[in-house]
Each structure stands twice: as structure tokens, then as C-alpha cells.
PAPA-311866 format. One line per field, with one value per residue: x, z, y of N, C-alpha, C in turn; residue number from 0. Coordinates in nm, 4 decimals, decimal comma, m for minus. Layout:
n.c1: [X	...]
n.c3: [Z	...]
n.c2: [Y	...]
ca.c1: [X	...]
ca.c3: [Z	...]
ca.c2: [Y	...]
c.c1: [X	...]
c.c3: [Z	...]
c.c2: [Y	...]
nr: [NUM	...]
//
This chain:
n.c1: [3,2548	2,9359	2,6094	2,2928	1,9663	1,6625	1,3381	1,3086	1,4469	1,7355	1,8743	1,9631	1,8392	1,5723	1,5381	1,5794	1,3640	1,1469	1,1708	1,0815	0,7830	0,4397	0,3454	0,5813	0,6672	0,4552	0,4780	0,7302	0,6825	0,4934	0,6530	0,8404	0,6688	0,5843	0,8129	0,8374	0,6503	0,4392	0,3293	0,5095	0,5045	0,7127	0,7299	0,9092	1,0173	0,9689	0,7734	0,5657	0,5099	0,4233	0,1940	0,0418	0,0101	m0,1420	m0,3803	m0,4579	m0,4981	m0,7100	m0,9125	m0,9565	m1,1713	m1,3551	m1,2547	m1,4243	m1,4865	m1,6653	m1,7051	m1,4472	m1,4115	m1,6070	m1,5066	m1,2677	m1,3751	m1,5029	m1,2798	m1,1425	m1,3287	m1,3138	m1,4672	m1,3879	m1,2385	m1,3112	m1,3111	m1,4746	m1,5075	m1,2439	m1,2022	m1,3951	m1,2978	m1,0481	m1,1345	m1,2576	m1,0325	m0,8740	m1,0410	m1,0446	m0,7795	m0,7340]
n.c3: [m4,3558	m4,4971	m4,3714	m4,4817	m4,5506	m4,4805	m4,5715	m4,4807	m4,2389	m4,0411	m4,0573	m3,8129	m3,6103	m3,6766	m3,6342	m3,3590	m3,2593	m3,3397	m3,1684	m2,9259	m2,7676	m2,6899	m2,4996	m2,3799	m2,2617	m2,0844	m1,9162	m1,8084	m1,6686	m1,4823	m1,3417	m1,2310	m1,0712	m0,8875	m0,7392	m0,6052	m0,3990	m0,1344	m0,1293	0,0502	0,2815	0,4196	0,6387	0,7217	1,0354	1,0340	0,8333	0,9545	1,1679	1,0250	0,9118	1,1450	1,2232	1,0119	1,0547	1,2965	1,2154	1,0394	1,2203	1,3402	1,3942	1,1361	1,0011	1,0710	0,8794	0,8921	1,1658	1,2512	1,1232	1,2546	1,5192	1,4711	1,3940	1,6340	1,8005	1,6808	1,7238	1,9920	2,1656	2,3267	2,5278	2,7919	3,1491	3,2351	3,0072	2,9662	3,2035	3,1706	2,9375	3,0308	3,2225	3,0547	2,9092	3,1139	3,2044	2,9717	2,9473	3,1823]
n.c2: [m1,9380	m1,8993	m1,8355	m1,9534	m1,8387	m2,0046	m2,0246	m1,7596	m1,7528	m1,8400	m2,1712	m2,2941	m2,1400	m2,1772	m2,4548	m2,4694	m2,3167	m2,4717	m2,6832	m2,5899	m2,6030	m2,5228	m2,6988	m2,7931	m2,5577	m2,5114	m2,7385	m2,6864	m2,4490	m2,5385	m2,7155	m2,5397	m2,3826	m2,5699	m2,6133	m2,3787	m2,3662	m2,2453	m1,9024	m1,6595	m1,3979	m1,1665	m0,9260	m0,6330	m0,4909	m0,2177	m0,1987	m0,3379	m0,1642	0,0598	m0,0456	m0,0847	0,1844	0,2801	0,1419	0,2594	0,5231	0,4844	0,4301	0,6698	0,9514	1,1264	1,4416	1,7353	1,9873	2,2034	2,2373	2,3041	2,5504	2,6977	2,7046	2,8443	3,0894	3,1666	3,1839	3,3982	3,5988	3,6277	3,4791	3,2705	3,3709	3,3967	3,3317	3,1239	2,9624	2,8765	2,7257	2,5252	2,4025	2,3110	2,1228	1,9330	1,8467	1,7364	1,5281	1,3748	1,2960	1,1521]
ca.c1: [3,1403	2,8222	2,4813	2,1886	1,8318	1,5640	1,2050	1,3189	1,5227	1,8529	1,8370	1,9864	1,7360	1,4462	1,5353	1,5664	1,2280	1,0544	1,1828	1,0084	0,6391	0,3585	0,3379	0,7074	0,6670	0,3586	0,5380	0,8406	0,6237	0,4353	0,7661	0,8927	0,5726	0,5837	0,9315	0,8250	0,5691	0,3428	0,3799	0,5424	0,5257	0,7903	0,7335	1,0098	0,9641	0,9170	0,6494	0,4633	0,4723	0,3456	0,0632	m0,0295	m0,0256	m0,2512	m0,5018	m0,4947	m0,5511	m0,8417	m1,0091	m0,9768	m1,2921	m1,3376	m1,2419	m1,5421	m1,4420	m1,7592	m1,6793	m1,3196	m1,4342	m1,6842	m1,4151	m1,1787	m1,4523	m1,5216	m1,1502	m1,1171	m1,4252	m1,2857	m1,5697	m1,3266	m1,1471	m1,3653	m1,2605	m1,5628	m1,4762	m1,1133	m1,2210	m1,4712	m1,2053	m0,9502	m1,2016	m1,2732	m0,9003	m0,8323	m1,1235	m1,0035	m0,6461	m0,7453]
ca.c3: [m4,4166	m4,4937	m4,3422	m4,5792	m4,4936	m4,5330	m4,5375	m4,4118	m4,1145	m4,0476	m4,0223	m3,6728	m3,5313	m3,7114	m3,5669	m3,2145	m3,2333	m3,3572	m3,0532	m2,8134	m2,7906	m2,5794	m2,3972	m2,3061	m2,1785	m1,9770	m1,8224	m1,7395	m1,5732	m1,3734	m1,2644	m1,1525	m0,9697	m0,7847	m0,6556	m0,5274	m0,2797	m0,1033	m0,1217	0,1859	0,2957	0,5383	0,6534	0,8128	1,1561	0,9943	0,7586	1,0528	1,2395	0,9328	0,9022	1,2686	1,2183	0,9154	1,1208	1,3957	1,1408	0,9861	1,3295	1,3846	1,3371	1,0228	1,0342	1,0330	0,8384	0,9393	1,3098	1,2618	1,0836	1,3613	1,6301	1,4281	1,4000	1,7750	1,8523	1,6263	1,7836	2,1348	2,2439	2,4170	2,6172	2,9275	3,2500	3,2382	2,8911	2,9940	3,3068	3,1085	2,8459	3,1128	3,2810	2,9485	2,8803	3,2267	3,1984	2,8555	2,9751	3,2900]
ca.c2: [m2,0021	m1,8103	m1,9000	m1,9255	m1,8338	m2,0993	m1,9728	m1,6323	m1,7594	m1,9259	m2,3087	m2,3285	m2,0743	m2,2405	m2,5851	m2,4451	m2,2696	m2,5835	m2,7724	m2,5301	m2,6104	m2,4716	m2,8040	m2,7910	m2,4369	m2,5340	m2,8346	m2,6203	m2,3551	m2,6180	m2,7677	m2,4281	m2,3421	m2,6735	m2,5949	m2,2559	m2,3879	m2,1415	m1,7660	m1,6172	m1,2548	m1,1369	m0,7816	m0,5810	m0,4284	m0,0876	m0,2197	m0,3751	m0,0416	0,1420	m0,1097	m0,0532	0,3263	0,2945	0,0952	0,3611	0,6376	0,4472	0,4310	0,8070	1,0116	1,2162	1,5823	1,8130	2,1206	2,3048	2,2587	2,3738	2,6902	2,7607	2,7295	2,9519	3,2132	3,2019	3,2283	3,5326	3,6914	3,6388	3,4103	3,1730	3,4416	3,4096	3,2381	3,0062	2,8765	2,8146	2,6225	2,4152	2,3354	2,2382	2,0059	1,8334	1,7907	1,6519	1,4050	1,2964	1,2402	1,0528]
c.c1: [3,0171	2,6950	2,3802	2,0526	1,7444	1,4282	1,2133	1,3929	1,6418	1,8157	1,8551	1,8798	1,6017	1,4323	1,5118	1,4238	1,1289	1,0588	1,1063	0,8601	0,5658	0,3519	0,4650	0,7142	0,5735	0,4163	0,6501	0,7875	0,5612	0,5447	0,8239	0,7975	0,5638	0,7010	0,9167	0,7455	0,4707	0,4101	0,4015	0,5654	0,5982	0,8061	0,8416	0,9408	0,9019	0,7841	0,5356	0,4161	0,3862	0,2041	m0,0211	m0,0758	m0,1421	m0,3830	m0,5507	m0,5582	m0,6897	m0,9494	m1,0393	m1,1026	m1,2575	m1,3274	m1,3650	m1,5000	m1,5342	m1,7359	m1,5494	m1,3368	m1,5112	m1,5942	m1,3185	m1,2495	m1,4691	m1,3912	m1,1192	m1,2065	m1,4026	m1,3867	m1,5121	m1,2348	m1,1981	m1,3084	m1,3439	m1,5309	m1,3437	m1,1258	m1,2928	m1,3797	m1,1027	m1,0116	m1,2180	m1,1390	m0,8541	m0,9099	m1,0820	m0,8702	m0,6544	m0,8473]
c.c3: [m4,3963	m4,4662	m4,4476	m4,5100	m4,5614	m4,4831	m4,4521	m4,2796	m4,1334	m4,0001	m3,8747	m3,5831	m3,5534	m3,6394	m3,4179	m3,1790	m3,2451	m3,2373	m2,9314	m2,8480	m2,6707	m2,4653	m2,3132	m2,2126	m2,0592	m1,8721	m1,7419	m1,6337	m1,4549	m1,2819	m1,1745	m1,0414	m0,8575	m0,6898	m0,5624	m0,3991	m0,2605	m0,1031	0,0242	0,1844	0,4269	0,5479	0,7526	0,9337	1,1212	0,9210	0,8531	1,1303	1,1511	0,9194	1,0268	1,2680	1,1225	0,9786	1,2232	1,3254	1,0866	1,0937	1,3803	1,3210	1,2225	1,0728	0,9831	1,0062	0,8903	1,0860	1,3308	1,2277	1,1916	1,4798	1,5943	1,4372	1,5438	1,8397	1,8076	1,6913	1,9336	2,2235	2,3432	2,5205	2,7604	3,0194	3,2518	3,1245	2,9129	3,0971	3,2499	3,0161	2,9229	3,1745	3,1771	2,9150	2,9894	3,2268	3,0837	2,8806	3,0792	3,2499]
c.c2: [m1,9144	m1,8894	m1,8601	m1,9282	m1,9381	m2,0509	m1,8461	m1,6367	m1,8520	m2,0662	m2,3406	m2,2660	m2,1420	m2,3751	m2,5675	m2,4025	m2,3831	m2,6782	m2,7202	m2,5325	m2,5522	m2,5721	m2,8067	m2,6699	m2,4561	m2,6274	m2,7701	m2,5230	m2,4283	m2,6718	m2,6585	m2,3869	m2,4447	m2,6598	m2,4756	m2,2774	m2,2744	m2,0048	m1,7290	m1,4663	m1,2324	m0,9860	m0,7407	m0,5186	m0,2935	m0,1011	m0,2579	m0,2525	0,0470	0,0853	m0,0798	0,0923	0,3499	0,2518	0,1964	0,4804	0,6069	0,4534	0,5723	0,8644	1,1061	1,3603	1,6558	1,9563	2,2303	2,3387	2,3365	2,5211	2,7656	2,7962	2,8422	3,0876	3,2603	3,2483	3,3707	3,6370	3,7084	3,5691	3,3091	3,2400	3,4548	3,3012	3,1097	2,9081	2,8060	2,7033	2,5003	2,3331	2,2539	2,1126	1,8950	1,7668	1,6966	1,5206	1,3149	1,2274	1,1294	0,9509]
nr: [0	1	2	3	4	5	6	7	8	9	10	11	12	13	14	15	16	17	18	19	20	21	22	23	24	25	26	27	28	29	30	31	32	33	34	35	36	37	38	39	40	41	42	43	44	45	46	47	48	49	50	51	52	53	54	55	56	57	58	59	60	61	62	63	64	65	66	67	68	69	70	71	72	73	74	75	76	77	78	79	80	81	82	83	84	85	86	87	88	89	90	91	92	93	94	95	96	97]
//
């Protein structure tokens, strides 16, 4: 048996489309959203660690490129090769660690 088009569509498809209304869709969506309840976020242990690391990184001071270049220049020039500079640097490191 051959289907005939009515107004550019098949009768069975046309009837089905007419039964779906915006109101029915809205009610169905409201019904579904009511079943879902509140949104829940469950982070894995790894995700929690990554979040903690991000917070630590955000608290770190900004890198000062000008200061790094100055230290590189002084290292190349041998300005840090003296005993006094080494002792001063060691004292600062020890104080920072303790």
C-alpha cells in the first residue's frame, strides 16, 4: 500500500507532530527537572589535589623578569664568586628553611 502526502507531509507524521505542543514539552521538561533535584558535584581525589595545587600557585609571587636577568648578568660576570656572597646566600637559605 502506498502512502500519500497531505499538505507536503505524510498523514501519520503530520498527526504525530500536531500532538506535540510547546505546553506539553514545557510540562515534560519541568517534570524531568523536578526529578533531578539539586545539582551535585563530586570531585575525584585527583581533581581535589589539582584544585589545591592551583590555589598554591595563585598565591605564589609573580616572576620578575628584570630581577632574573640581573642575577644572570651578575652570575656571568662572576660577581657571586666571592666567599662573602656565598656565606650571605647560605645564611639566607638556612633562615628560610628553618
